[in-house]
LUMRODO-289323 format. One record per residue: residue number from 1; x, y, z of N, C-alpha, C in turn. Coordinates in steps of 0.001 Angstrom, whole numbers, m for minus. Layout:
<nodes>
{NUM {X Y Z} {X Y Z} {X Y Z}} ...
</nodes>
This chain:
<nodes>
{1 {1007 m1088 m207} {395 m40 m406} {817 1273 17}} {2 {246 2648 m470} {1194 3728 m383} {1487 4310 912}} {3 {609 3775 2175} {920 4202 3601} {1809 2990 3846}} {4 {2081 1664 3810} {2954 1004 4015} {4230 1165 3369}} {5 {4536 1814 2667} {5473 1701 1324} {5983 3381 2174}} {6 {5526 4379 2177} {6124 5921 2871} {6316 5379 4351}} {7 {5714 4580 5429} {6073 4064 6613} {7444 3793 6086}} {8 {7441 2588 5133} {8929 2088 5145} {10106 2802 4723}} {9 {9807 3587 4018} {10784 4383 3271} {11205 5567 4546}} {10 {10478 6006 5467} {10684 6744 6513} {11326 6245 7538}} {11 {11182 4993 7966} {11736 4261 9021} {12957 3606 8114}} {12 {13438 3349 7250} {14649 2838 6774} {15223 4277 6865}} {13 {14974 4903 6611} {15713 6660 6647} {16485 6933 7794}} {14 {15482 6560 9018} {15776 6319 10330} {17087 5569 10503}} {15 {16591 4311 10199} {17295 3183 10515} {18766 3083 10035}} {16 {19306 3920 8804} {19996 3625 7786} {20008 5262 7184}} {17 {20557 5897 7271} {20388 7298 6148} {21146 7189 5163}} {18 {22052 6658 5566} {23347 6316 4451} {22677 5174 3725}} {19 {22048 4322 3710} {21193 3381 2995} {20070 3642 2120}} {20 {19481 4611 2368} {18298 4706 1780} {18306 5834 557}} {21 {17293 5872 m357} {17596 6756 m1215} {16403 7148 m1743}} {22 {16077 8402 m2108} {14444 9061 m2814} {15016 9544 m4019}} {23 {13987 9808 m4637} {14367 9990 m6134} {14712 11445 m6414}} {24 {15089 11839 m5424} {15883 12964 m5691} {17700 12911 m5257}} {25 {17950 11679 m5139} {19545 11442 m5165} {20303 10869 m5903}} {26 {21044 11302 m6399} {21529 10880 m7801} {21994 9459 m7746}} {27 {21955 8609 m6365} {22188 7408 m6416} {21031 6240 m6611}} {28 {19984 7069 m6643} {18390 6912 m6925} {18342 5847 m8096}} {29 {18741 7277 m8985} {18355 7129 m10271} {19614 6297 m11053}} {30 {20668 6117 m10581} {22076 5256 m11216} {21417 3658 m10716}} {31 {21062 3462 m9698} {20254 2316 m9156} {18943 1906 m10120}} {32 {18503 3151 m10375} {16961 2424 m10994} {17241 2067 m12200}} {33 {17960 2748 m12751} {18541 2146 m14155} {19474 1380 m14510}} {34 {20117 665 m13369} {21272 m127 m13500} {20396 m1848 m13841}} {35 {19681 m1821 m14913} {19459 m3116 m15331} {19832 m3380 m16958}} {36 {19719 m4808 m17233} {20017 m5413 m18395} {18944 m4775 m19353}} {37 {18046 m4878 m18999} {16554 m4666 m19971} {15762 m3007 m19439}} {38 {15536 m2268 m20217} {15229 m966 m19933} {13661 m1273 m19415}} {39 {13380 m2853 m19717} {11828 m2934 m19250} {11682 m3018 m17787}} {40 {12462 m3098 m17218} {12830 m2737 m15965} {12798 m1872 m14998}} {41 {12733 m873 m15733} {13687 984 m15396} {11657 1192 m14566}} {42 {11359 638 m13189} {10204 1284 m12969} {10501 2509 m12131}} {43 {9695 2626 m11100} {9862 4367 m10231} {9576 4008 m8854}} {44 {10385 2981 m7883} {10082 3144 m6806} {9512 3811 m5994}} {45 {9588 4381 m4907} {9349 4621 m3835} {10732 5391 m3464}} {46 {11242 4199 m3008} {12848 4824 m2278} {13387 3402 m2576}} {47 {14597 3204 m2618} {15856 2074 m2750} {16272 2257 m1312}} {48 {16581 1166 m1010} {17520 787 224} {18618 m398 m85}} {49 {20080 136 m227} {20888 m484 m379} {21764 m913 1104}} {50 {21434 m2580 1608} {21963 m2721 2579} {23399 m2827 2902}} {51 {24033 m2907 3612} {25543 m3169 3880} {25703 m4476 4295}} {52 {24971 m5084 4743} {24953 m6933 5201} {23952 m7334 5029}} {53 {23709 m8751 5879} {22718 m9792 5639} {21867 m9097 7488}} {54 {22676 m8437 8276} {21897 m8126 9961} {21054 m6824 9328}} {55 {21353 m5795 8212} {21006 m4701 7592} {19390 m5426 6510}} {56 {19651 m6214 6131} {18710 m7160 4820} {17413 m7538 6263}} {57 {18005 m8603 7513} {16902 m8641 7930} {16432 m7668 9034}} {58 {16793 m6555 9122} {16415 m5056 9636} {15413 m4843 9089}} {59 {15849 m4302 7755} {15271 m4084 6538} {13618 m4856 6397}} {60 {13541 m5980 6054} {12865 m6995 5821} {11573 m7105 6967}} {61 {12248 m6775 8477} {11663 m6452 9506} {10786 m5028 9203}} {62 {11353 m4467 9067} {10571 m2803 8725} {9448 m3034 7417}} {63 {9779 m3565 6771} {8754 m3630 5237} {7732 m4505 6065}} {64 {7672 m5679 6929} {6921 m6548 7504} {5832 m5624 8280}} {65 {6628 m4736 8975} {5838 m4247 9759} {4810 m3156 9411}} {66 {5286 m2587 8124} {4745 m1449 7392} {3535 m2043 6407}} {67 {3530 m3201 6405} {2961 m3569 5346} {3329 m3310 3943}} {68 {4622 m2886 3581} {5180 m2245 2390} {5347 m3519 976}} {69 {5039 m2832 m210} {5130 m3891 m1166} {6751 m3628 m1014}} {70 {8274 m4516 m1905} {9080 m4601 m1932} {9730 m5449 m3435}} {71 {10503 m5206 m3937} {11202 m6181 m4556} {13026 m6058 m4182}} {72 {13541 m7329 m4737} {14858 m7126 m4530} {15816 m7541 m5693}} {73 {16542 m6641 m5999} {17237 m6841 m6923} {19132 m6967 m6638}} {74 {19640 m7894 m7306} {20434 m8677 m7180} {21842 m8379 m8423}} {75 {22036 m9381 m9511} {22404 m8286 m10707} {22021 m7276 m11758}} {76 {20226 m7393 m11927} {19279 m6640 m12264} {19244 m7157 m13699}} {77 {19570 m8478 m13909} {19293 m9053 m15458} {18026 m9390 m15449}} {78 {17000 m9844 m14474} {15963 m10304 m14617} {14697 m9456 m15394}} {79 {14421 m9808 m16887} {13781 m9533 m17541} {12351 m9083 m17405}} {80 {11685 m9594 m16382} {10604 m9449 m16038} {9981 m8068 m15104}} {81 {9062 m7290 m15545} {8902 m6349 m14670} {8568 m6763 m13542}} {82 {8861 m5789 m12442} {8313 m6290 m10834} {8843 m7612 m10470}} {83 {9926 m8313 m10899} {10449 m9142 m10263} {11916 m8582 m9673}} {84 {12370 m7876 m10117} {13988 m7542 m9601} {13499 m5614 m9806}} {85 {12571 m5371 m9406} {12263 m3866 m9623} {10778 m3752 m8956}} {86 {10699 m2269 m8631} {9111 m1902 m7995} {8699 m722 m8556}} {87 {7650 m600 m8655} {6867 118 m8816} {5868 1078 m7884}} {88 {6736 2374 m7347} {6107 2484 m6110} {6132 1977 m4909}} {89 {6955 862 m4925} {7186 4 m3754} {8618 499 m3492}} {90 {9301 m421 m2446} {10651 m259 m1843} {11470 m1171 m2738}} {91 {12665 m829 m3437} {13412 m1707 m3681} {14907 m2134 m2758}} {92 {14920 m3569 m2764} {16284 m3751 m1912} {17337 m4002 m2988}} {93 {18299 m3065 m3263} {19422 m3899 m4000} {20729 m4443 m2977}} {94 {21108 m5450 m3552} {22225 m5962 m2757} {23683 m5896 m3776}} {95 {23606 m4943 m4127} {24667 m4024 m4948} {26092 m4269 m4189}} {96 {25943 m4193 m2511} {26916 m4266 m2017} {27473 m5755 m1288}} {97 {26812 m6491 m1894} {27049 m8580 m1474} {27734 m8667 m2614}} {98 {29668 m8688 m2616} {29843 m8451 m3791} {31334 m9889 m3393}} {99 {31001 m10330 m2152} {31784 m11405 m1639} {32185 m12438 m2574}} {100 {33696 m12970 m3330} {33744 m13958 m3766} {35008 m14511 m3370}} {101 {35316 m15821 m2486} {35903 m16087 m1946} {36088 m17522 m2400}} {102 {37042 m18583 m2514} {37069 m19820 m2306} {37003 m20302 m659}} {103 {35991 m21197 m655} {35949 m21948 762} {37326 m22596 1361}} {104 {36904 m23078 2120} {37899 m23760 2614} {38495 m24978 2239}} {105 {37497 m25727 1368} {38020 m27070 778} {38725 m26470 m408}} {106 {39203 m25152 m630} {39783 m24736 m1956} {38719 m25310 m3575}} {107 {37540 m25622 m3242} {36707 m26145 m4448} {35772 m24894 m4837}} {108 {34987 m24884 m3745} {34205 m24120 m3537} {33700 m22662 m3574}} {109 {33574 m21946 m4412} {33334 m20427 m4130} {32236 m20202 m3373}} {110 {32290 m18901 m2613} {30765 m18319 m2071} {30957 m17244 m2956}} {111 {29479 m16858 m3193} {29616 m15823 m4143} {28499 m14752 m3613}} {112 {28686 m13746 m3593} {27846 m12839 m3293} {26641 m12284 m4338}} {113 {25388 m11814 m4186} {24248 m11541 m5064} {24608 m10883 m5857}} {114 {25195 m9342 m5354} {25545 m8507 m6010} {26489 m8563 m7598}} {115 {26893 m10078 m7709} {28177 m10286 m8888} {27397 m10523 m10178}} {116 {27947 m10385 m11125} {27512 m10659 m12595} {28575 m12167 m12654}} {117 {28316 m12891 m13836} {29162 m13989 m13841} {30402 m13733 m14268}} {118 {30638 m12828 m15223} {31866 m12501 m15716} {32941 m12184 m14165}} {119 {32339 m11633 m12935} {33093 m11335 m11999} {33362 m12770 m11174}} {120 {32651 m14188 m11377} {33049 m15161 m10574} {33800 m15955 m12212}} {121 {33367 m15884 m13108} {34450 m16721 m14373} {35630 m16091 m13849}} {122 {35965 m14968 m13829} {37286 m14220 m13857} {38080 m14556 m12429}} {123 {37354 m14582 m11530} {37973 m14835 m10237} {38575 m16443 m9962}} {124 {37693 m17008 m10451} {38193 m18968 m11065} {39063 m18930 m11508}} {125 {38886 m18636 m12887} {40137 m18862 m13926} {41329 m19363 m13110}} {126 {42208 m18227 m12615} {43579 m18418 m12250} {43350 m19866 m10762}} {127 {42688 m20110 m10248} {42405 m21272 m9512} {42167 m22433 m10556}} {128 {42151 m22356 m11774} {41401 m23574 m12382} {40193 m24426 m11972}} {129 {39080 m23782 m11673} {38076 m23605 m11231} {36939 m23336 m11943}} {130 {35972 m23611 m11970} {34855 m23300 m13000} {33546 m23361 m12429}} {131 {32539 m23157 m12770} {31189 m22743 m12325} {30119 m22972 m13326}} {132 {28972 m23570 m13326} {27977 m23938 m13829} {27035 m22607 m13675}} {133 {27254 m21521 m14930} {26826 m20262 m14834} {26280 m19538 m15793}} {134 {25881 m18554 m16180} {25633 m17952 m17023} {25879 m18098 m18434}} {135 {25431 m17792 m19695} {26031 m17715 m20722} {26433 m16731 m21264}} {136 {25845 m15337 m20250} {26120 m14309 m21209} {26845 m13760 m19738}} {137 {28303 m13060 m19464} {29038 m12545 m18905} {28332 m11470 m17837}} {138 {27132 m10718 m18452} {26827 m9613 m17649} {25122 m10167 m17334}} {139 {25264 m11347 m16946} {23801 m12110 m16360} {24448 m11786 m14608}} {140 {23264 m11616 m13818} {23561 m11678 m12275} {23675 m12856 m12023}} {141 {23828 m12983 m10872} {24137 m14596 m10376} {23278 m15101 m9402}} {142 {22040 m13970 m8766} {21181 m14793 m8107} {19612 m14663 m8879}} {143 {19714 m13902 m9850} {18782 m14073 m10942} {18736 m15747 m11498}} {144 {20172 m15773 m12261} {20637 m16956 m12939} {20012 m18437 m12161}} {145 {20662 m17991 m10559} {20832 m19200 m9735} {19398 m19447 m9371}} {146 {18079 m18904 m8972} {16932 m18432 m8598} {16020 m18767 m9556}} {147 {16366 m18205 m11042} {15263 m18399 m11630} {15457 m19292 m13189}} {148 {16060 m20018 m13671} {16495 m20858 m14894} {17354 m21452 m14642}} {149 {18449 m20994 m15241} {20227 m21815 m15055} {20604 m22222 m15896}} {150 {20022 m22336 m17305} {20685 m22620 m18622} {22079 m22138 m18785}} {151 {23129 m23250 m18913} {24572 m22938 m19249} {24551 m23417 m20242}} {152 {26090 m23257 m21049} {26552 m23779 m22094} {27019 m25229 m21591}} {153 {27218 m25238 m20131} {27478 m26668 m19516} {26329 m27623 m19425}} {154 {25225 m26959 m19665} {23868 m27524 m19165} {23799 m29089 m19560}} {155 {24214 m29553 m20937} {23799 m31015 m21393} {25141 m31778 m20697}} {156 {26247 m31521 m19717} {26991 m32119 m19232} {26507 m32172 m17437}} {157 {26517 m30889 m17382} {26622 m30588 m15452} {24876 m30133 m15221}} {158 {24229 m29946 m16157} {22943 m29887 m15974} {22693 m28372 m15119}} {159 {21724 m27825 m14796} {21615 m26886 m14650} {22552 m25859 m13209}} {160 {22376 m24763 m13434} {23421 m24116 m12502} {22696 m24434 m10590}} {161 {21711 m24297 m10363} {21043 m24608 m9234} {20970 m25801 m9001}} {162 {21193 m26619 m9851} {21915 m28379 m9540} {23102 m28213 m8292}} {163 {24217 m27250 m9027} {25257 m26976 m8037} {25446 m26164 m7099}} {164 {24431 m25722 m6707} {24373 m24713 m5581} {24536 m25618 m4054}} {165 {25683 m25221 m3332} {26066 m26599 m2643} {25055 m26091 m940}} {166 {24703 m24265 m590} {24655 m24335 486} {24142 m22473 216}} {167 {22933 m22205 11} {22108 m21060 139} {22283 m20755 1409}} {168 {23008 m20090 2064} {23459 m19382 3361} {22050 m19447 4446}} {169 {21762 m20403 5569} {21127 m20690 6425} {20357 m21410 6077}} {170 {20209 m21806 4906} {19327 m22958 4037} {20147 m24132 3357}} {171 {20222 m25352 4074} {20863 m26175 3266} {20328 m27487 3203}} {172 {20575 m28677 2357} {19941 m29892 2501} {19403 m30594 4001}} {173 {20611 m30182 5339} {20134 m30636 6064} {19586 m29393 7279}} {174 {19714 m28060 6489} {19234 m27149 7351} {17971 m26389 6881}} {175 {16888 m26599 6983} {15897 m25382 6389} {15939 m26369 5080}} {176 {15826 m27581 4847} {15906 m28189 3586} {14442 m27994 2379}} {177 {13224 m27592 3287} {12337 m27261 2316} {12380 m26025 1710}} {178 {13071 m25031 2218} {13301 m23943 2130} {14799 m23794 643}} {179 {15654 m24407 987} {16714 m24975 23} {16399 m25805 m861}} {180 {15077 m26655 m736} {14657 m27203 m2179} {14137 m25714 m3009}} {181 {13100 m24966 m2349} {12126 m24069 m2870} {13320 m22955 m3561}} {182 {13854 m22543 m2804} {15000 m21523 m3631} {15544 m22198 m4689}} {183 {15986 m23093 m4978} {16574 m23661 m6195} {15154 m23513 m7426}} {184 {15378 m22675 m7799} {14108 m22549 m8991} {13205 m21624 m8829}} {185 {12760 m20936 m7607} {11892 m20512 m7148} {11748 m19477 m7655}} {186 {12692 m18594 m7787} {12929 m16992 m8271} {13067 m16081 m7147}} {187 {12195 m15066 m6847} {12120 m14469 m5684} {11269 m14415 m4779}} {188 {10256 m15839 m4467} {9538 m15496 m3752} {9953 m16212 m2468}} {189 {10791 m16672 m2084} {10994 m17406 m1188} {11765 m16801 474}} {190 {12386 m15980 m32} {13566 m15079 465} {14298 m14522 m154}} {191 {15384 m13734 642} {16612 m12893 175} {17850 m13592 361}} {192 {18116 m13887 m984} {19525 m14420 m434} {20651 m13960 m727}} {193 {21857 m13513 519} {22848 m13085 513} {24323 m13179 459}} {194 {24357 m14888 326} {25405 m15491 87} {24979 m17294 m864}} {195 {26091 m17171 m1619} {25796 m18772 m2326} {26897 m19549 m1973}} {196 {27006 m20718 m1799} {28063 m21942 m2203} {27766 m22680 m3197}} {197 {28566 m22321 m4255} {28625 m23498 m4962} {29013 m24186 m5432}} 
</nodes>
């Protein structure tokens, strides 16, 4: 609702004034138009750019309390209007979630949802590793893994979502039903702040 969105924008601004942008801020316009397709150039009431998973959790609590409509943007590649953008709601941008490290086993990368596949491929190449990822380098990691996942390696290795080892706080042994739903469920079941591939 309009009132719920206004409530959320005001409370998010109080919570973190450096992470909330309105339509008169330069960063608002930059983020609003940073998509693969112009069909996603909607006009959210405000844009929230959290610094970490704790900020995401607090932001979602505010959105829930206010009853605000919202959308979540990772790499900005989802071409369906309203899936990673919001018209008159709150847009949560995960652009600061750019972690990219090899885990302790030196085989599995931990990948942030603010990255594109070109970042992942360029990081893994010197380590002689690969990931089943997007066919185009500018495809965002989260939209690909949560919403489709066809790669050049699909005939041999399957879908990209089949290679997600752990979606932080949801795995085959911890919240297995959520882990199952997130792999192919798009943006309808939660906000992923890290992938282990």
